[in-house]
VMD Tcl script that draws the C-alpha trace (Angstrom):
set ca {
  {-1.15 19.55 5.47}
  {0.04 19.24 1.89}
  {0.17 22.00 -0.66}
  {-0.06 21.04 -4.33}
  {0.76 23.45 -7.13}
  {0.20 22.53 -10.77}
  {1.98 24.11 -13.71}
  {2.64 23.47 -17.37}
  {-0.76 24.09 -18.87}
  {-1.30 26.21 -21.94}
  {-2.59 26.38 -25.48}
  {-1.45 23.72 -27.95}
  {-2.56 22.55 -31.36}
  {-4.14 19.16 -31.85}
  {-1.45 16.51 -32.10}
  {0.88 18.45 -29.86}
  {2.27 17.70 -26.43}
  {2.37 19.24 -22.98}
  {3.89 18.17 -19.70}
  {2.07 19.08 -16.52}
  {3.83 19.20 -13.17}
  {2.42 19.10 -9.67}
  {4.81 20.15 -6.93}
  {4.04 19.07 -3.39}
  {5.16 20.49 -0.08}
  {4.34 20.05 3.57}
  {4.43 16.30 4.11}
  {6.17 13.13 2.99}
  {5.33 13.12 -0.71}
  {6.40 9.53 -1.28}
  {3.63 8.32 1.06}
  {0.88 9.72 -1.17}
  {-0.96 8.12 -4.03}
  {-1.14 10.84 -6.66}
  {-3.82 11.33 -9.27}
  {-4.56 13.66 -12.14}
  {-8.16 14.70 -12.76}
  {-9.64 17.02 -15.34}
  {-12.81 18.99 -15.70}
  {-14.13 20.47 -18.91}
  {-16.75 23.24 -18.89}
  {-20.19 21.83 -18.19}
  {-18.85 18.36 -17.45}
  {-18.10 16.38 -14.33}
  {-14.56 16.09 -13.06}
  {-13.00 12.84 -14.27}
  {-10.05 10.79 -13.16}
  {-7.34 10.71 -15.81}
  {-4.37 8.92 -14.28}
  {-3.17 7.42 -11.01}
  {0.30 6.60 -9.73}
  {0.65 4.67 -6.51}
  {3.37 4.94 -3.89}
  {4.96 1.91 -5.52}
  {4.89 3.49 -8.96}
  {2.03 1.48 -10.46}
  {-0.03 3.45 -12.95}
  {-3.66 3.38 -14.08}
  {-5.19 5.39 -16.91}
  {-8.62 6.31 -18.12}
  {-9.45 4.63 -21.42}
  {-9.72 8.02 -23.09}
  {-6.03 8.80 -22.51}
  {-4.45 5.35 -22.49}
  {-1.48 5.23 -24.85}
  {-1.25 9.02 -25.08}
  {-0.69 10.18 -21.48}
  {2.00 9.06 -19.06}
  {2.01 9.75 -15.34}
  {5.27 9.65 -13.40}
  {6.64 10.82 -10.10}
  {9.98 12.00 -8.78}
  {9.95 11.58 -5.02}
  {13.28 13.36 -4.67}
  {11.68 16.46 -6.20}
  {8.27 15.97 -4.56}
  {6.70 16.24 -7.98}
  {4.27 14.25 -10.10}
  {4.10 14.73 -13.86}
  {1.60 14.13 -16.60}
  {3.11 13.85 -20.05}
  {0.38 14.39 -22.61}
  {1.03 13.48 -26.24}
  {-1.17 13.40 -29.32}
  {-3.49 15.90 -27.72}
  {-7.04 16.21 -28.98}
  {-9.52 19.08 -28.68}
  {-11.54 16.92 -26.30}
  {-8.60 16.97 -23.89}
  {-9.34 20.65 -23.26}
  {-10.02 21.04 -19.54}
  {-8.66 22.27 -16.26}
  {-6.29 19.65 -14.91}
  {-5.97 19.05 -11.18}
  {-3.63 16.90 -9.18}
  {-4.80 15.15 -6.06}
  {-2.85 13.48 -3.29}
  {-4.30 10.90 -0.93}
  {-2.94 9.11 2.12}
  {-5.30 7.14 4.34}
  {-8.24 9.51 4.94}
  {-6.35 12.65 3.93}
  {-6.96 14.23 0.56}
  {-5.45 17.33 -1.02}
  {-6.11 19.09 -4.32}
  {-4.15 21.58 -6.33}
  {-5.69 24.72 -7.79}
  {-5.65 23.44 -11.36}
  {-3.95 24.36 -14.61}
  {-5.77 25.05 -17.86}
  {-5.06 23.00 -20.98}
  {-6.59 24.14 -24.24}
  {-6.18 22.10 -27.42}
  {-7.10 23.85 -30.66}
  {-8.24 21.97 -33.76}
}
mol new
graphics top color blue
foreach p $ca { graphics top sphere $p radius 0.5 }
foreach p [lrange $ca 0 end-1] q [lrange $ca 1 end] { graphics top cylinder $p $q radius 0.2 }
display resetview
């Protein structure tokens, strides 16, 4: 079992920045591929960023060049640095950890970007 807890969300003006954190406990964090997803009201949940166990990263086109995903295995934490935020980035952000057939989600953190 893995527990994931997100933090760092909030209200920010367009053009601003936020850094989300996702703290993991309960298993070997470094063995998990970690992802950030987001879901806006009335929309499907979408994959935003992925970081593999080797540190490779993949981004959705909508955030490429603005968001950066990173991980600190010593702190069992994955981060999402979000810069140049836009109102369309407003959503609940979730982290997800996967290892083989296991999958764990955090409870989400709200990000609201005002215009």
